[in-house]
C-alpha positions in Angstrom: -14.6 -40.0 -19.6 -11.6 -41.6 -17.9 -9.6 -39.2 -15.7 -6.1 -38.3 -16.9 -3.5 -40.1 -15.0 -1.2 -37.8 -13.0 2.3 -37.5 -14.5 5.1 -39.3 -12.9 7.1 -36.1 -12.6 7.0 -32.5 -13.7 9.5 -30.2 -15.5 10.1 -28.3 -12.2 10.8 -31.5 -10.3 13.1 -32.6 -13.1 15.1 -29.4 -12.9 15.3 -29.7 -9.2 16.5 -33.3 -9.4 19.1 -32.4 -12.0 20.4 -29.7 -9.7 20.5 -32.0 -6.8 22.2 -34.8 -8.8 24.8 -32.4 -10.2 25.8 -31.4 -6.7 25.3 -34.9 -5.3 28.9 -35.5 -4.3 29.3 -32.2 -2.5 25.9 -32.5 -0.8 26.4 -36.1 0.1 29.7 -35.4 1.7 28.1 -32.6 3.7 25.2 -34.8 4.7 27.4 -37.7 5.7 29.6 -35.3 7.8 26.6 -34.0 9.5 25.2 -37.4 10.2 28.6 -38.7 11.4 29.0 -35.7 13.6 25.6 -36.3 15.2 26.5 -39.9 15.8 29.9 -39.0 17.3 28.3 -36.7 19.8 26.6 -39.7 21.4 30.1 -40.7 22.6 30.4 -37.5 24.6 28.4 -35.7 27.3 25.6 -33.8 25.7 21.8 -33.2 25.7 20.4 -36.5 24.5 17.1 -35.0 23.8 18.7 -32.6 21.3 21.1 -35.2 20.0 18.4 -37.6 18.9 16.2 -34.7 17.6 19.1 -33.8 15.3 19.6 -37.5 14.3 16.0 -37.9 13.4 16.2 -35.1 10.9 19.5 -36.3 9.5 18.1 -39.8 8.9 15.1 -38.3 7.2 17.4 -36.4 4.8 19.3 -39.6 4.2 16.0 -41.3 3.2 15.4 -38.6 0.6 18.8 -39.1 -0.9 18.5 -42.9 -0.9 15.2 -42.7 -2.8 15.6 -39.8 -5.2 19.3 -40.1 -6.1 20.3 -43.8 -5.4 16.8 -45.2 -6.3 17.2 -47.6 -3.4 13.8 -47.8 -1.8 14.9 -50.4 0.7 17.7 -48.2 2.0 15.2 -45.3 2.0 12.9 -47.3 4.2 15.7 -48.2 6.6 16.5 -44.5 7.0 12.8 -43.7 7.5 12.8 -46.4 10.2 15.8 -44.8 11.9 14.3 -41.4 11.6 11.2 -42.6 13.5 13.2 -44.6 16.1 15.2 -41.5 16.9 12.0 -39.5 17.2 10.7 -42.1 19.7 13.9 -41.7 21.7 13.4 -38.0 21.7 9.9 -38.6 23.2 11.5 -40.9 25.8 14.1 -38.3 26.9 11.6 -35.4 27.0 10.5 -33.9 30.3 7.9 -31.2 30.7 10.4 -29.2 32.8 12.6 -28.6 29.7 13.0 -25.1 28.6 10.6 -23.6 26.1 13.1 -23.9 23.2 12.9 -27.7 23.7 9.2 -27.6 24.2 6.5 -30.1 23.7 6.2 -29.3 20.0 9.2 -31.6 19.6 7.3 -34.5 20.9 3.7 -33.9 19.7 1.8 -33.9 16.4 4.1 -31.2 15.0 6.4 -34.2 14.4 3.7 -36.2 12.6 6.1 -36.6 9.6 8.3 -38.7 11.8 5.4 -41.0 12.5 4.6 -41.0 8.8 8.1 -42.2 8.2 7.5 -45.2 10.4 4.2 -45.9 8.5 5.9 -45.7 5.1 8.8 -47.9 6.4 6.3 -50.6 7.3 7.5 -50.5 10.9 4.2 -51.4 12.4 5.0 -51.7 16.1 7.1 -48.6 16.0 4.3 -46.6 14.3 1.8 -47.8 16.9 4.1 -46.8 19.8 5.3 -43.5 18.4 1.8 -42.5 17.4 0.5 -42.9 20.9 3.4 -40.8 22.3 2.8 -38.0 19.8 -1.0 -38.0 20.5 -0.6 -38.0 24.3 2.1 -35.3 24.6 1.3 -33.0 27.6 1.5 -29.3 27.5 1.1 -29.2 23.8 -0.3 -26.2 21.8 -1.3 -27.4 18.4 -4.0 -26.4 15.9 -7.2 -28.5 16.2 -7.0 -29.4 12.5 -3.6 -31.1 13.1 -5.0 -33.0 16.1 -8.0 -34.4 14.2 -5.8 -35.2 11.1 -3.3 -37.0 13.4 -6.1 -38.9 15.2 -7.7 -40.0 11.9 -4.4 -41.2 10.5 -3.5 -43.1 13.6 -7.0 -44.5 14.0 -7.0 -45.8 10.5 -3.5 -47.3 10.9 -4.4 -49.0 14.2 -7.9 -49.9 13.0 -9.6 -47.8 15.8 -12.8 -47.1 14.0 -14.4 -44.9 16.8 -11.3 -42.6 16.8 -11.4 -42.3 13.0 -15.1 -41.5 12.9 -14.8 -38.9 15.6 -11.9 -37.3 13.8 -13.6 -37.4 10.4 -16.7 -35.7 11.9 -14.5 -32.9 13.2 -12.6 -32.4 9.9 -15.8 -32.3 7.9 -17.5 -30.0 10.4 -15.1 -27.3 9.4 -14.9 -23.9 11.0 -11.4 -24.3 12.3 -10.0 -21.1 13.8 -7.3 -19.3 11.7 -8.3 -21.3 8.6 -10.0 -19.5 5.8 -12.8 -20.9 3.7 -10.5 -22.6 1.2 -8.5 -24.3 4.0 -11.6 -25.4 5.7 -12.8 -26.9 2.5 -9.5 -28.8 2.2 -10.1 -30.1 5.7 -13.5 -31.4 4.6 -11.9 -33.0 1.6 -9.3 -34.7 3.7 -12.0 -36.0 6.1 -13.9 -37.4 3.1 -10.8 -39.2 1.9 -10.5 -40.8 5.4 -14.1 -41.7 5.2 -13.5 -43.3 1.8 -10.8 -45.5 3.3 -13.0 -46.5 6.2 -15.9 -47.3 3.7 -13.6 -49.0 1.2 -14.3 -46.5 -1.5 -11.3 -47.2 -3.7 -12.0 -44.7 -6.4 -12.7 -41.9 -3.9 -9.3 -42.4 -2.3 -7.5 -42.5 -5.6 -9.3 -39.3 -6.7 -8.2 -37.5 -3.5 -4.6 -38.6 -3.9 -4.4 -37.4 -7.5 -6.3 -34.1 -6.8 -4.1 -33.3 -3.7 -0.8 -34.1 -5.4 -1.8 -32.1 -8.4 -2.7 -29.1 -6.1 0.5 -29.4 -4.1 2.7 -29.5 -7.3 1.4 -26.0 -8.0 2.1 -24.6 -4.6 4.3 -25.0 -1.6 5.3 -28.6 -2.2 6.3 -28.0 -5.9 9.9 -29.0 -5.3 9.4 -31.8 -2.7 10.7 -35.2 -3.8 9.2 -37.4 -1.1 5.7 -36.4 0.0 5.4 -38.2 3.3 1.9 -36.8 4.0 0.4 -38.4 0.9 2.6 -41.4 1.0 1.2 -42.2 4.5 -2.4 -41.8 3.3 -1.6 -44.0 0.3 0.2 -46.6 2.4 -2.7 -46.7 4.9 -5.2 -47.1 2.1 -3.1 -50.0 0.8 -3.1 -51.5 4.2 -6.9 -51.4 4.1 -6.6 -53.6 0.9 -7.4 -50.8 -1.5 -5.7 -50.7 -4.8 -3.8 -47.4 -4.9 -3.0 -46.1 -8.4 -0.6 -43.3 -7.3 2.9 -43.8 -8.6 5.0 -40.6 -9.0 8.5 -39.4 -8.1 7.2 -37.9 -4.8 5.0 -40.9 -4.1 6.7 -44.0 -5.7 4.7 -47.2 -5.8 7.5 -49.1 -4.1 7.0 -47.1 -1.0 3.2 -47.4 -1.1 2.8 -51.2 -1.4 2.9 -52.8 2.1 5.5 -55.4 2.6 7.0 -57.3 5.6 10.2 -55.6 6.5 12.6 -56.9 9.2 14.6 -54.2 10.9 16.1 -56.4 13.7 19.6 -56.2 12.2 19.5 -52.4 11.8 21.9 -50.8 14.2 20.3 -48.2 16.5 22.5 -45.3 17.6 23.2 -45.8 21.3 24.8 -43.2 23.6 28.0 -44.2 25.4 26.2 -44.5 28.8 23.3 -46.5 27.3 19.7 -45.6 27.6 18.2 -44.9 31.0 15.4 -47.3 30.3 15.2 -51.0 29.2 15.0 -51.5 25.4 13.3 -49.3 22.9 
């Protein structure tokens, strides 16, 4: 029996979207003011580490608006690209001597969604660079599950099979501290999905994406319009030449299909004094 195709949207997502759309003008003005304020700060003395950390989040929100309200996936990708660029700049400004409030969790795998933004934006060189920076952050304290998940994703993206295989083994081994039996089973399932990409098991990958999205729609992610975690897995699978069936409001097909994208004309926010390094 053929599996039922996952619905493009849900009644809860529709209600949320109606609410967002109804307040779009007000929310958009607030968002634009927030972004413009963050950009303006670059013309004054400030903490560049914090400035770009804020900008990264602002551009991520702009990406959500571009996709879910304007239905402009190219503009959404541009904002995802800028989100990832600003995160890379955050990493470049970071120093281990910074206070705990600006600790390494701002430049490690806690920020994996910013790397996923680069992947979904088809910004290959940026994704490779940013991924290395997040994986190699010093002084980081992060759950082992997140480390292996990040290594598996980065390894698949960069075609580093040994890194992927090692991460898959750890994910499927289970027994992660502070994770219950259900969560460890989810880790095993994720490891299997990565294995399916590595082994070119197209159906296995599509089954995982549908199962996971269905599960998340019932839980914490029930109101999320762009699911970067699943979009990144789907995009990577597509980069491995697998036919991805997923096409929903949170994971639209236009953001999954790989395409050459030129960001050379996109203006990068630069502080008044310039960067203390050459180039990005």
